[in-house]
Steps between C-alpha positions, in 0.01 A plus 500: 500500500575839654236717665253642246538877448166669547590870497625733228708678765711188550869586445547229236206632296617858539854412388373320189271791414789745534691311230235601247689833495846544343609718788473210746627238255816709475518563875465133598667350194200269462215436258188285482396224266154351469372162388619143455703554179724769648542320830601184307764699307624667817540162669660330196759773454577543870370855539543631853147490642426698816149365561199348327135588574215265410124550513310296753306328220821404317634310801247226436652409161756234411720771350522670835636188667775473238597865529488481878749212490736679255490826693566332832801320349635847404405655835273753335234639741143410405199716584126456440229766478124508469406530134371859525814612688723321248325675212582841657869413472478402132584710200294291261120491482489121486753376755594131484543455871877553518716806565875473559744768611845463342834677522595700193749313283851633462700489177842643416538695177870429459452126528242511221684717249851360551414163339675396179161477331210714608163614370291730721209742468504850649173680567522878482197655673261217408225603737222248451521216754343255254757579234784471750374160624449372145855600405646324806299187417608502137864566590481192720338297222765609248785413736634853542760562767317780679255791494614854586243762599568874512387756750152623409388157381226289661588339831582137435341413836168661411225236531402527134859470387554190714185332372598580140837328547318176591786409730788597269608763750637206701685353199700785345711780652313832493661828617301820527551873574803522272631826357483464122815689407709341771377153406568551130850608589554176692362298211741673265792419730400133472485531121128427496335624183199720586210484258196727538146425379418789266208481252653786300832327443596401146663178628293186544565280804519192278793647307729533800801269532539258790637660815663304780411772749193717448245712684157585362373840609121551526369854544197660659159388365402850382833667415731211412868540575604858579714654223786568740503130595455386143818688401696299755401163356703295253203418279135588468268258318143464395275196487373463141121500492342400166152574636323833561572552867719802565655374819519216750435479870829528694461152645436346157788691335736394772387140468561493125847649538593268784395195300696624196815563699489212746382226267607595149819688581631274776341176368388410849 
């Protein structure tokens, strides 16, 4: 076991704490994950881990011995901190004794959209981290080929977003900070049908034909898809709602559409 960190001014603790802020996540190209579930996913899917920090109390567990062995095999540096110092580095109120620092994942847009068959979801200024994480998780569950995220949307490396993905961020390509108009132009060049979620549309999502290449566009939680963007899309569809609710949460609406397209339309 490495020397136990006893000071909040320790450089490892300070680096982890800096990654709570988007500014430093962007500067270093790194992000943090907390807890056993996310560490398991990171290890299983070969995420590039920079370091892992454990609490002093966690090092007495059987789980620690297993993680220590796996991390040493991968040459990932291991650190240990007093429980109170560890808690200062956490984003969550109930830390599980594990924080890992990982390199941001890299995905190439052209390699995603140039496939013969493709189904993706494109988030246009979806700003709630929980919604963004839920959509990434559902896209993974439905077998979509990727998630595109526009400028002005929630940071996919925000702690709440990462926790909401439940590890799916490591399974599916996600590209953020995209310009909406430029990206739609690229999708059009690849003959990908763009379909916007619009509760005011007269067309139901269940009435659409099967598309070999499609992109579902999800708009901002409060405003939906901007009219100038809506005009650029091939189709705009609504989700039929026989009940009394006037609208759906962006994450729920996206999930319904992804299931409809990925499962029913592609028969995956």
